[in-house]
C-alpha positions in Angstrom: 0.0 0.0 0.0 1.4 3.4 -1.0 2.2 6.0 1.6 -0.4 8.8 2.1 0.2 12.2 0.6 1.4 14.6 3.2 -0.4 18.0 3.0 0.3 21.2 4.8 -2.5 23.9 5.0 -1.6 27.5 5.5 -4.5 29.8 6.4 -5.1 32.6 8.9 -8.7 31.7 9.7 -8.9 29.1 12.4 -12.6 28.5 11.4 -11.7 27.8 7.8 -8.8 25.6 8.8 -10.9 23.5 11.2 -13.7 23.2 8.7 -11.4 22.1 5.9 -9.4 19.7 8.0 -12.5 18.1 9.4 -13.6 17.2 5.9 -10.2 16.2 4.5 -9.3 14.0 7.5 -11.7 11.4 6.2 -9.5 10.7 3.1 -7.3 7.7 3.9 -4.7 8.5 1.2 -4.1 12.0 2.6 -2.0 12.7 5.8 -2.9 16.1 7.2 0.1 17.8 8.8 -0.5 20.3 11.6 -1.8 23.5 9.9 -0.1 26.9 9.9 -1.7 30.2 10.7 0.9 32.7 9.5 4.1 32.9 7.4 6.4 32.3 10.4 4.5 29.2 11.4 4.3 28.1 7.8 8.1 28.2 7.2 8.7 26.4 10.5 6.4 23.6 9.6 7.6 23.3 6.0 11.1 22.8 7.3 9.9 20.4 10.0 7.5 18.2 8.2 8.6 18.3 4.5 5.1 18.0 3.0 4.4 16.6 -0.5 2.0 19.4 -1.3 1.3 22.8 0.3 -2.1 24.6 0.3 -1.4 28.4 0.8 -4.1 31.1 1.3 -3.3 34.6 0.1 -4.9 36.3 3.0 -2.2 36.0 5.7 -0.8 38.5 8.3 2.7 40.0 8.0 3.2 38.8 4.4 0.6 37.9 1.7 0.4 34.4 0.5 1.6 35.3 -2.9 4.7 37.0 -1.5 5.3 34.0 0.8 5.2 31.7 -2.2 7.5 33.9 -4.3 10.1 34.7 -1.6 10.2 31.4 0.3 7.9 28.5 -0.6 8.9 28.4 -4.2 12.5 27.8 -3.1 11.6 24.5 -1.4 10.6 22.6 -4.6 7.4 21.5 -2.8 4.4 22.0 -5.2 2.0 24.7 -4.0 -1.7 25.2 -4.5 -2.6 28.9 -3.9 -6.1 29.8 -2.8 -8.0 33.1 -2.3 -11.5 34.5 -2.4 -10.3 36.8 -5.1 -10.1 34.7 -8.3 -8.3 37.6 -10.1 -5.1 36.7 -8.1 -4.7 33.4 -10.0 -2.2 34.8 -12.5 -0.1 36.5 -9.9 -0.1 33.3 -7.8 1.1 31.1 -10.7 3.7 33.7 -11.6 5.0 33.6 -8.0 5.5 29.9 -8.2 2.3 28.2 -7.3 1.5 25.1 -9.5 -2.2 25.6 -9.4 -4.9 27.9 -7.9 -8.3 27.4 -6.3 -10.9 29.9 -5.4 -12.2 29.8 -1.8 -15.9 29.4 -1.4 -17.7 32.8 -1.1 -20.3 31.4 1.2 -20.5 28.7 3.8 -23.4 26.8 2.4 -23.0 23.0 2.6 -23.2 22.5 -1.2 -20.5 25.1 -1.9 -18.2 23.9 0.8 -18.6 20.3 -0.4 -17.7 21.3 -4.0 -14.7 23.3 -2.9 -13.4 20.4 -0.6 -13.9 17.8 -3.4 -12.0 19.9 -5.9 -9.2 20.7 -3.5 -8.8 17.1 -2.5 -8.6 16.0 -6.2 -6.0 18.7 -6.9 -3.9 17.9 -3.8 -3.9 14.1 -4.5 -2.9 14.5 -8.1 -0.2 17.0 -7.5 1.1 15.2 -4.4 1.3 11.9 -6.2 3.2 13.5 -9.1 5.6 15.1 -6.6 6.1 11.7 -4.9 6.9 10.1 -8.2 9.4 13.0 -9.1 11.2 12.4 -5.8 11.4 8.7 -6.4 13.0 9.3 -9.8 15.3 12.1 -8.7 15.9 11.6 -5.0 19.0 13.8 -4.9 17.6 16.8 -6.5 18.2 19.8 -4.3 15.9 22.7 -3.7 16.9 26.1 -5.0 18.8 28.2 -2.6 19.7 31.9 -2.1 23.2 33.1 -3.0 23.8 34.2 0.6 22.4 34.3 4.1 22.0 37.6 6.0 23.3 38.2 9.5 21.0 40.6 11.4 22.3 42.1 14.6 20.3 44.2 17.1 22.0 46.4 19.8 21.2 49.3 22.0 23.4 52.4 22.6 25.5 50.4 25.1 27.8 47.6 24.1 29.7 49.3 21.4 33.0 47.6 22.4 31.2 44.2 22.2 29.9 45.0 18.7 33.4 45.8 17.5 34.8 42.7 19.2 32.2 40.5 17.4 32.4 42.0 13.9 36.2 42.3 14.0 36.4 38.5 14.2 34.4 37.9 11.0 36.2 37.3 7.7 36.1 39.7 4.7 34.1 37.3 2.6 31.3 37.0 5.2 27.6 37.2 4.1 26.0 40.7 4.4 25.6 42.0 7.9 22.8 44.5 8.9 23.3 46.1 12.3 20.3 47.9 13.9 22.0 50.1 16.4 19.7 52.0 18.8 21.6 55.3 19.0 21.3 58.8 17.7 22.7 59.3 14.2 26.0 60.9 15.4 26.7 58.0 17.8 26.3 55.4 14.9 28.8 57.4 12.9 31.4 57.0 15.7 30.7 53.2 15.7 31.2 53.1 12.0 34.6 54.7 12.3 35.6 52.2 15.0 34.4 49.3 12.9 36.3 50.5 9.9 39.5 50.7 11.9 39.1 47.1 13.3 37.2 45.0 10.7 38.3 43.2 7.6 34.8 43.6 6.2 33.7 46.8 4.5 31.6 49.1 6.8 29.0 51.6 5.7 26.3 53.7 7.4 23.1 52.4 6.0 21.0 54.9 4.0 17.4 54.3 3.0 17.4 52.0 -0.1 20.9 50.7 0.3 21.4 47.2 -1.1 23.0 44.6 1.2 26.3 43.2 -0.2 28.5 40.3 0.8 31.5 41.3 2.8 29.9 44.5 4.0 28.5 45.6 7.4 25.6 48.1 7.1 25.2 50.1 10.3 21.6 51.4 10.6 20.9 54.2 13.1 17.7 53.3 14.9 17.0 56.9 15.8 14.5 55.8 13.0 13.3 52.2 13.0 14.9 50.1 10.3 13.6 47.1 8.3 15.0 44.7 5.8 13.0 44.3 2.6 13.5 43.0 -0.9 12.4 43.2 -4.5 13.1 40.7 -7.4 16.7 41.8 -7.6 18.1 42.5 -4.1 17.7 42.9 -0.4 17.8 46.5 0.9 17.5 48.8 3.9 14.2 50.6 4.6 13.7 53.2 7.3 10.1 53.5 8.4 8.3 55.1 11.3 5.1 54.0 13.2 4.0 54.1 16.8 4.5 50.3 17.1 7.9 50.4 15.6 9.0 53.3 17.7 8.2 51.4 20.9 9.7 48.0 19.7 12.4 48.9 17.2 14.5 45.7 17.5 11.4 43.5 17.5 10.2 45.1 14.2 13.7 44.9 12.8 14.0 41.1 13.5 10.4 40.5 12.3 11.2 42.2 8.9 14.3 39.9 8.6 12.1 36.9 9.3 9.5 37.9 6.7 12.2 38.7 4.0 14.7 36.0 4.6 12.9 33.1 6.3 15.4 30.4 7.2 18.2 32.1 5.3 19.2 34.4 8.1 21.0 34.5 11.5 19.8 36.8 14.2 21.9 38.1 17.1 20.7 40.2 20.0 23.8 41.9 21.5 22.3 44.4 24.0 18.6 45.3 24.2 16.2 47.7 25.9 14.4 45.5 28.4 12.6 42.9 26.3 12.9 44.6 22.9 14.2 42.2 20.3 13.2 39.0 22.0 9.8 38.6 20.2 11.5 39.5 16.9 14.0 36.8 17.4 11.2 34.4 18.2 9.6 35.2 14.8 13.0 34.5 13.2 13.3 31.1 14.8 9.7 30.3 13.8 10.6 31.1 10.2 13.6 28.6 10.4 16.4 31.1 11.1 19.1 30.7 13.7 19.1 33.0 16.7 21.7 33.8 19.4 22.3 36.4 22.1 25.2 37.8 24.0 25.7 36.0 27.3 25.7 39.2 29.4 22.1 39.6 28.4 21.3 36.4 30.3 21.1 38.2 33.6 18.5 40.7 32.4 14.7 40.6 31.9 15.2 39.5 28.3 16.6 36.2 29.4 13.3 35.2 31.1 11.2 36.0 28.1 13.7 34.5 25.7 13.5 31.2 27.6 9.7 31.3 27.8 9.5 31.8 24.0 12.5 29.6 23.1 13.6 32.7 21.1 17.3 32.1 21.6 19.2 28.9 20.8 22.3 29.7 22.8 23.9 32.6 24.8 27.6 33.3 24.0 30.2 35.9 24.9 31.1 38.4 22.1 34.2 36.5 21.0 32.4 33.2 21.0 29.5 34.6 19.0 31.9 35.1 16.1 33.0 31.5 16.2 29.4 30.3 16.4 28.5 32.4 13.4 31.2 30.9 11.3 30.0 27.4 12.3 26.4 27.9 11.2 27.0 29.9 8.0 
């Protein structure tokens, strides 16, 4: 007897997920994996369960389903069925990397839900079986990968010496580093000069719209909140201001890295303001990224929250962090 097709459902609505899972669970040739409610949860479960087919809704928090497919899921080589209440998104979904598209039911009538479920089941089984056959014929085919990871470092005004100690131990061919430094603009300029004097990597103050480049440290002054974003060609720095970002600058910074890079990132919290940065690192870990923190932080409030959320894999001293980075790159 053949193995059941492993399916992962990604949808923000718990009502829709439960309704769909309740009907699909009756199919013996389909194994329903634990569903995902947002992009971070989705990336974590794709890496953990390795499904045969993914069903991805467009209506998601933080990142739309189409952007999630284009930036992350399409790199996994797992076939994706996109779905949305808006049928006009079909072309964009297929262009992003979905193999097929299905329109969500516009009402919750029994007949319409049954038609939708039957159609989705047929699509998932056919696509999942084709994927299983492809894997059997080409078991060593690797998924596409990005050219480089990104190292995201968050730090407050204090700890400048520790930042210099960490970055001065990284080689000149290191992947791009984006440092979110919570300090007035002039203070970041002083840090840049110290880094230039001690690092083998190139060092630059990050301006809005600057592209990340391998072998370069971009120092972003978080007198304004900074985010990492991307287009079809590159990853770049974006300064943005909102009340939420103003209060939790490092959290918003790490969350943007999680959304943009998924598992292709490493997050480091050097020094923080109370708990700022911990929840952002937690989002990075959920997206499959690696996350570390400076050991001196372990005596502060952030340590308690970090342990509660499992946001940090390990605490290290500044010099040990550099060695840990080189091991996981």
